[in-house]
Phi, psi and omega in degrees: 000134181281143178290151179243130178254123181257122180300145181301325183294335177275313184290335184282347182274359180060028180238026181262128178230133179240122178223157178297152183302320180299319179292322178298315178298322177296321177296324181294335179295331179291338182293342181289336184272134181284138180286141180285130176239116180288145176282171179299318179298320179293322178294321178294318179297320179294317178298319178296317179295318178296320179296316177298320180295318179297325181275000177081013179273081181229165176241145173284170179302315183293322177295319179296314180300317180295316181296325179280353177087018180267349181287147181270000000 
C-alpha cells in the first residue's frame, strides 16, 4: 500500500476523516433519501406537544385507548 501524505492545511482544521471505501459507499446510499422538512403547522404542533409534556399533561396508553374509544 502506498503512503498518503495529507497537507497540513487540511489536517489542521480537525475535519479530516479516514474510512474504508466500502463504508464510504454504504454512507452514500443514505444520500438517496430525502430529508424530512416539517411544515409550519407540524412545528407548531410539536412545540405544543413538548410544552404539554413539560407541564405533565400526558396520557397513559390505557387512558389514550379509552379516550379514543377503543376500550371495551
